[in-house]
N, C-alpha and C positions, 0 to 999 in steps of 0.2 A: 313424828316416827319417818313421814314421807321423809324428810331430810338427811334425815341421817340413813333411809335405806339409799338414797342419790348416791351420799357421801361415803358408803361400803363398794356400789356398784361402776362409779365414775373418778373420781378424783384417788390419783395415786398418790399413795405415802411412800416416804424413805420405809424399804424391809426392815424389819427388826432384825438383829445381828443373830445369827444361827453358828453355835458353834462346829456342831456337825453336820451331814447333810441331813439342812429342812426341807311319763307321768301315767298313774299305776291309780286302780279302783278303789286300794286301800292305802293308807300310809306306811310304814314300815315304824315301830316305836320311838324312835328318833322326835317325829312328828309332830306336832297336834292339827288337828282338824280347826278351820275357821280361824288359826292364826293370820297374821298379813303376810300373804304369801307374795312369793320374790319371784320373776322370774329367772333364770339363771341362764346366762348367754350361750348357745352352742348344744345345751342340752337337751332341750325338746319338753319340758316340762318345767313343773314350778315346783319351787320349795317349801314348806310349810312355816312357821314357825316351831325353831329347836323346842324340846323337850330337857332343858341343861339341869342339871344333880348337881346337888351343890353340897359337900361332905358337913357335917354337921358340927365336926371340930374345928372346922375352917375360921380362922377367927378374925378373918376380916374379907367377907367376901366382897367378891363382884356384884353389882346390881343389875347392869346391862340393862340399865337403862337408857329408852331409844333404839334397841334392837329389838328384831321379831322373835321373841326368846320367850317360855315360858319354864320360870325358873321354880325349882322346889330345892326345900333341904333332904338329906338322906345319908347315913351312912353309909360308906366307901368302903372296899378293903383295902386301898390304896389311891393315894390322888386326893387331887380337892373338889376336881370337876369332871361329869363324863355325862355319860347322854341315858337317857333313860330308856331302857333294853336292852343296852349296850355297857353295864357298867363295871362288868369282868372282861370289858372288850378294849374298853380306850378308859384314858385316864390323864390329865393336868393337872402339873403337881406346881403350886403359884409358891413363887417366894420372892419377899423384900431383900433386897440384899444384904442389912443384918439378918436376918434367920438363915439366908442363902451363906453368910460364913459362920455363924454356928453350927451349920449343918457339914462341912467342911472342918472345922475344929473338934469339939467338944463332943458332937451330938454326932460324929463321924460312923461309928455303927448304926447307931440307928438309922441315918440316910442309907446307908448301904443297904440294910436288908429293906428300908423300901423302894429303893431300885430294883433289887434282886425280884421281888414280889411283879414289879409294873415293866421289866424283863418278857414278862410271859406274855403279857395284851397284844391286841394286834399292834397299837400304836401306843404309846405312852412320852409327854416332854417334861421338861421343865424349864418355868416361862416364869424368866426373872423382871423385876419392876425398875431394874436399871442396865444403863449404857455397861457392855465387858470392860470400857478402861477405865473408869469407877475401884472394880475391885483389882485389876491390874495393876492403875499406879498404886492400892493399899488407901484409900482414901472414905474410911468404915471405919467404927470404933470398936477395936479389940486388937488382940495381938501375933493373930496370927498373922503371918508372913503370907504378902502380896504374890511373889511367884508361886509359894508349895499352897495356894490357895487358886491358883490361877492353871496349874498343873495337875492340881485334885480334880478339878472342870472337863479337864481332858482327858486325863485316865478315866473317869465316871462316863463318861459318854463314849469311851472305846469299848469300855471292860461293858456296859449293859446295854449298849448300841441305844442308849436315850437321847436326844439332841438338850442343849441346854439354848434359848432362847432368851438371847438380854435383849430386852425393848428400852424407848428411849424413857419411859416413865410409865405409874399405874394403867393410866388412860390405856397409851399403847398396847399394853401387856395384858389387859381386858379385851383387846380387838382381837391381839393375835389370838387369844383366848378361843373367843369367840369364831374366829375362823378356820380353828384347826379343827372344831367340834365340827363346822357347818362341814367342810371338806369331807371330814370320815363319816358324814350323814350324810353327804348329796352322792359319797361312792357308794354307800348303803343303798341309798335307794333304787341307785342304777342296776343292783344285782337286782333287787329286789323286781324292779320292772322289768329285768330279761324272764324269770320266770312264769309271768302272766302271759295267757294266751294273747294273742295279737288284737283279736277282737274287742279283748276285755280292756287296753291300755288308753287314756287319754293323748289327746294327742293336744 
């Protein structure tokens, strides 16, 4: 785990492609006490292990092996991944490229209903396990026109104000999902810390 945490905080990686604009006495629900904490630079506090909720209908869930995470299965109203205590406020929808192509074609109506639900969240994103050029060049199985597929991604991003984040591969998509949830939890922890009396905050 230490090697993985060092990688997360130290080595810089090529950022994923984004289609549209990509301490306290008690921990908020998104964190669990006793997890391997990691110091956040410049924040003045440490983050505990994230409590990630994976939807029970997720067919190929991320394992988050080596991440400071406690993962649990649960029924989410929308999305595939969320945080304990915030399941109606943040959600990440994971897509393999073949799944995305289906959602832009025959499953389009159902997918739009899902995006409409996610639009009401504090934050939601669609994380895709492939680079955008594979979709744009039509290098997938199916009859959906590549240009129409790409224009649908752009239109959905604009219409529902949800970023579609294209990653290098599945491992990159897993890290991107973790990082998005971590950033959201960190911001909520800062808000939580601001509510605590100064003499009760950890230094």
